[in-house]
C-alpha positions in Angstrom: -60.2 -61.8 36.8 -63.6 -60.9 38.2 -63.3 -57.4 36.8 -62.7 -58.8 33.3 -65.7 -61.1 33.6 -67.9 -58.2 34.7 -66.6 -56.1 31.7 -67.3 -58.9 29.3 -70.9 -59.3 30.7 -71.5 -55.6 30.5 -70.2 -55.4 27.0 -72.4 -58.3 25.9 -75.5 -56.7 27.4 -74.7 -53.5 25.6 -74.2 -55.2 22.3 -77.5 -56.9 22.7 -79.2 -53.6 23.5 -77.5 -51.5 20.8 -79.9 -52.1 17.8 -83.0 -51.1 19.7 -81.4 -48.4 21.8 -79.5 -46.9 18.9 -82.6 -46.9 16.7 -84.5 -45.1 19.5 -81.8 -42.4 19.9 -81.6 -41.8 16.2 -85.3 -41.7 15.5 -86.1 -39.5 18.5 -83.2 -37.1 17.8 -84.2 -36.5 14.2 -87.9 -36.2 15.0 -87.4 -33.7 17.8 -84.6 -31.6 16.5 -85.5 -30.8 12.9 -84.0 -27.4 11.9 -86.5 -24.6 11.4 -86.8 -23.4 7.8 -85.8 -19.9 6.7 -88.5 -17.4 5.9 -88.4 -14.9 3.1 -85.7 -12.4 3.6 -84.2 -14.2 6.6 -80.6 -15.5 6.8 -79.0 -18.1 9.0 -75.9 -17.1 11.0 -73.4 -19.3 12.9 -70.4 -16.9 12.9 -69.8 -13.2 12.3 -66.4 -11.8 11.4 -65.1 -10.1 14.5 -63.4 -6.8 13.6 -62.3 -6.0 17.1 -60.9 -9.1 18.7 -57.9 -7.3 20.3 -60.2 -4.7 22.0 -63.1 -6.9 23.0 -63.9 -6.7 26.7 -64.0 -10.3 28.0 -64.7 -9.2 31.6 -68.2 -8.1 30.7 -68.6 -10.3 27.6 -71.3 -10.1 24.9 -73.7 -8.0 26.9 -71.1 -5.4 27.9 -71.1 -3.4 31.1 -74.4 -1.7 30.1 -76.3 -5.0 30.4 -74.8 -6.2 33.6 -77.3 -7.2 36.2 -78.5 -4.9 38.9 -79.3 -5.6 42.5 -83.1 -6.3 42.9 -84.6 -9.5 41.6 -88.1 -11.1 41.9 -88.7 -14.8 41.5 -90.8 -15.8 38.4 -90.6 -19.6 38.0 -88.4 -22.6 38.4 -87.0 -24.5 35.4 -86.7 -28.3 35.5 -84.6 -28.9 32.4 -81.0 -30.0 32.4 -78.9 -31.1 35.3 -78.2 -27.8 37.0 -80.7 -25.9 39.3 -82.2 -23.0 37.4 -85.0 -20.5 37.8 -86.2 -17.3 36.2 -86.3 -13.8 37.8 -87.0 -10.2 36.8 -85.0 -7.2 37.9 -86.2 -3.8 38.9 -86.2 -2.7 35.2 -88.4 -5.6 34.1 -85.5 -7.5 32.4 -85.9 -11.2 32.7 -82.9 -13.4 33.8 -82.3 -17.1 34.2 -80.2 -18.0 37.3 -78.1 -21.1 37.2 -76.5 -22.5 40.3 -74.0 -25.3 40.9 -70.9 -26.5 39.2 -71.7 -25.0 35.8 -72.1 -21.4 36.9 -68.4 -20.4 36.7 -67.2 -22.3 33.6 -70.2 -21.3 31.5 -69.6 -17.6 32.3 -66.0 -18.0 30.9 -67.0 -20.1 27.9 -69.5 -17.6 26.6 -66.8 -15.0 26.6 -64.3 -17.0 24.7 -66.6 -18.3 21.9 -68.0 -14.7 21.5 -64.5 -13.3 21.3 -63.8 -15.1 18.0 -67.2 -14.4 16.4 -69.7 -17.0 17.6 -73.1 -16.2 19.1 -73.2 -16.5 22.9 -75.7 -15.7 25.7 -75.2 -12.6 27.8 -73.9 -14.3 30.9 -72.7 -12.7 34.2 -71.4 -14.3 37.3 -72.7 -12.8 40.6 -71.0 -14.0 43.8 -73.9 -13.0 46.2 -77.5 -12.0 45.5 -80.9 -12.1 47.0 -84.2 -12.9 45.2 -87.6 -11.7 46.5 -90.5 -14.1 46.5 -88.6 -17.3 46.4 -90.8 -20.4 47.2 -90.3 -22.0 50.6 -88.4 -24.8 48.9 -87.1 -25.2 45.4 -87.3 -28.6 43.7 -83.6 -28.4 43.0 -80.7 -26.4 44.5 -82.2 -25.6 47.8 -79.0 -26.6 49.4 -77.3 -23.8 47.5 -79.4 -21.1 49.1 -78.6 -19.9 52.6 -81.1 -19.9 55.5 -81.5 -16.1 55.1 -82.3 -16.5 51.3 -78.8 -15.5 50.2 -77.7 -17.1 46.9 -74.0 -17.5 46.2 -72.1 -18.1 43.0 -74.8 -17.7 40.5 -74.7 -17.3 36.7 -77.3 -14.9 35.3 -78.3 -15.2 31.7 -80.0 -12.1 30.3 -83.0 -12.5 28.0 -82.6 -10.1 25.1 -85.4 -8.2 23.5 -86.2 -9.3 20.0 -84.7 -12.8 20.5 -86.8 -15.9 20.6 -85.7 -19.5 20.7 -87.4 -21.3 17.8 -85.6 -24.7 17.7 -82.5 -26.7 18.1 -79.8 -27.7 15.6 -77.8 -30.9 15.2 -74.0 -31.1 15.0 -74.1 -33.7 12.3 -77.0 -32.5 10.2 -77.2 -28.7 9.8 -77.0 -26.1 7.0 -73.4 -25.3 8.0 -72.0 -28.8 7.7 -68.4 -29.0 6.4 -67.9 -25.3 6.6 -64.8 -23.7 8.2 -67.2 -21.9 10.6 -68.7 -25.1 12.0 -65.3 -26.8 12.1 -63.9 -23.8 14.0 -66.7 -24.2 16.5 -65.7 -27.9 17.0 -62.2 -26.7 17.8 -63.5 -24.2 20.3 -65.4 -27.0 22.1 -62.1 -28.9 22.3 -60.2 -25.8 23.5 -62.5 -25.3 26.5 -63.1 -29.1 27.1 -66.9 -28.7 26.6 -67.8 -32.4 26.6 -71.6 -32.3 26.9 -72.2 -31.8 23.2 -75.8 -33.2 23.0 -77.8 -31.6 20.2 -80.4 -30.3 22.7 -77.7 -28.0 24.1 -77.8 -26.2 20.8 -80.3 -23.5 20.0 -81.6 -21.5 17.0 -82.8 -18.0 17.9 -85.0 -15.8 15.8 -83.5 -12.4 16.1 -85.2 -9.2 15.0 -82.4 -7.0 13.9 -82.5 -3.2 14.4 -83.9 -0.9 11.7 -81.6 -0.3 8.8 -79.9 -3.7 9.2 -80.0 -6.7 6.8 -83.2 -8.0 8.3 -84.3 -10.8 10.6 -81.8 -13.7 11.3 -81.8 -17.2 12.5 -78.8 -17.3 14.9 -77.2 -20.7 15.6 -75.5 -21.0 19.0 -74.3 -23.6 21.6 -76.7 -22.5 24.3 -75.3 -24.6 27.1 -71.6 -24.4 27.7 -71.5 -25.3 31.4 -69.7 -28.6 31.1 -66.4 -26.9 30.3 -62.9 -26.5 31.8 -62.7 -29.9 33.5 -62.3 -33.4 32.2 -62.8 -34.4 28.5 -65.9 -36.4 29.3 -68.5 -36.9 32.0 -66.8 -38.1 35.2 -67.9 -39.6 38.5 -68.4 -36.2 40.1 -69.4 -32.8 38.7 -66.6 -31.2 40.8 -63.9 -32.6 38.6 -65.7 -32.6 35.3 -66.6 -28.9 35.2 -64.6 -25.9 36.1 -61.8 -27.9 37.7 -58.3 -26.5 37.1 -56.5 -29.8 38.1 -58.7 -31.8 35.7 -58.3 -29.3 32.9 -54.6 -29.2 33.3 -54.2 -32.9 33.2 -56.4 -33.5 30.2 -55.2 -34.2 26.7 -55.9 -31.6 24.0 -54.7 -32.9 20.6 -54.6 -36.6 20.1 -53.5 -36.9 16.4 -52.2 -34.7 13.7 -51.9 -35.7 10.0 -51.2 -33.7 6.9 -55.0 -33.1 6.4 -56.8 -33.3 9.7 -56.5 -33.0 13.5 -58.1 -35.1 16.2 -59.0 -33.8 19.6 -59.7 -35.6 22.9 -63.1 -33.8 23.5 -65.5 -35.4 23.7 -63.9 -38.5 25.0 -65.4 -42.0 25.2 -68.1 -42.3 27.9 -67.2 -44.1 31.1 -68.2 -47.7 31.8 -70.6 -46.4 34.5 -72.7 -45.0 31.6 -73.5 -48.6 30.6 -76.3 -48.6 33.1 -78.1 -46.3 30.6 -77.5 -47.9 27.2 -79.3 -45.2 25.1 -77.3 -42.4 26.8 -74.1 -44.4 26.5 -74.7 -44.9 22.8 -75.6 -41.2 22.2 -72.4 -40.2 23.8 -70.3 -42.6 21.8 -71.9 -41.0 18.7 -70.7 -37.6 19.8 -67.0 -38.5 19.6 -66.8 -37.7 15.9 -67.2 -34.0 16.8 -63.6 -33.8 17.9 -62.2 -36.1 15.2 -60.9 -35.4 11.7 -61.2 -31.6 11.8 -59.6 -30.2 8.6 -56.2 -28.8 9.4 -56.8 -25.7 7.3 -59.9 -24.9 9.4 -58.0 -25.5 12.6 -55.4 -22.9 11.4 -58.2 -20.5 10.6 -59.7 -20.5 14.1 -56.2 -20.5 15.6 -55.5 -17.2 13.7 -58.5 -15.6 15.5 -57.6 -17.0 18.9 -54.0 -15.8 18.6 -55.3 -12.2 18.5 -56.5 -12.5 22.1 -54.1 -11.1 24.7 -53.3 -13.0 28.0 -55.0 -10.2 29.9 -58.2 -10.7 27.9 -58.2 -14.4 28.6 -57.5 -13.6 32.3 -60.4 -11.2 32.3 -62.8 -14.0 31.2 -61.8 -16.1 34.2 -61.8 -13.2 36.6 -65.4 -12.4 35.5 -66.4 -15.9 36.7 -65.2 -15.3 40.2 -62.2 -17.7 40.2 -59.3 -17.0 42.6 -56.2 -15.2 41.3 -54.3 -18.5 41.4 -57.0 -20.3 39.4 -57.2 -17.4 36.9 -53.5 -17.7 36.2 -53.6 -21.4 36.0 -56.6 -21.6 33.5 -55.1 -18.7 31.5 -51.7 -20.5 31.1 -53.5 -23.7 29.8 -55.6 -21.7 27.3 -52.5 -19.8 26.1 -50.6 -23.1 25.7 -53.4 -24.6 23.7 -53.7 -21.6 21.4 -50.0 -21.9 20.7 -50.4 -25.6 19.8 -53.1 -24.7 17.4 -51.1 -21.9 15.8 -48.1 -24.2 15.2 -50.1 -26.7 13.1 
């Protein structure tokens, strides 16, 4: 009885706050995240046709073995954005890397490999189980508890900064130049496949890429730049340990919720929890994200399924092995992904 009363009160408060909060979210989002315009001779790219899906190396991912991190790193600066501890370093060859610690390190490493495998842009991410960084400050603002007394850092994701690539803006799921294309709808399916529930627009990036001589010229590359909230629950949960990179949560979660002759509904991203009512603007913004997994044209689902079906079980297994999961976890995650690909292929 008392729980119902509290729910009614919370709902009433939310309804009262919705007009102002929703207006704030909508206005702020549009003002902050306007798409950059294309310059003369430049083209926008969301997806490239992969001609080698069956032979792609998902252990090393987009950067390949040649770009894998080395052993010596020097601290540059700490980054305060997002929810995960992050800081930048340089290696002995002058290459800049961003180190991410915590619950997102493993799942993001896997996610970049799977989206890249079927043609989408992804960061060059590598998982390093143990490393040391010279020049670390006496105490980081975040993540100090993840660094050993001797300065040893465990279970880190390293993102390589590529030459000729510069982030120039963000793109929005609902309003972008690829709206209603099979490529964007395929990306929506990919987010459901890996249970990436944190689909805020500021987790998307537009990169200005200078292509090598003899190519078609400069490009604006659209990518989901933060894929860490994957392989767990279908939405934000009480703890990060079950909502990101958790085999038990991933295995128990629903994948497809509705199938019609024309479209498919997925469970990701799911409705935000009642605990999010404590922050009405955030609650409303997450409610607004639910459309991303809804009413995906069935033809476009079949299109991306045809690409995913070309991946072998060993390739999928390699993606999870690259993230340092145990053999039992690798097998468990791989079986779930394989099962989901079969479900998509049978539509």
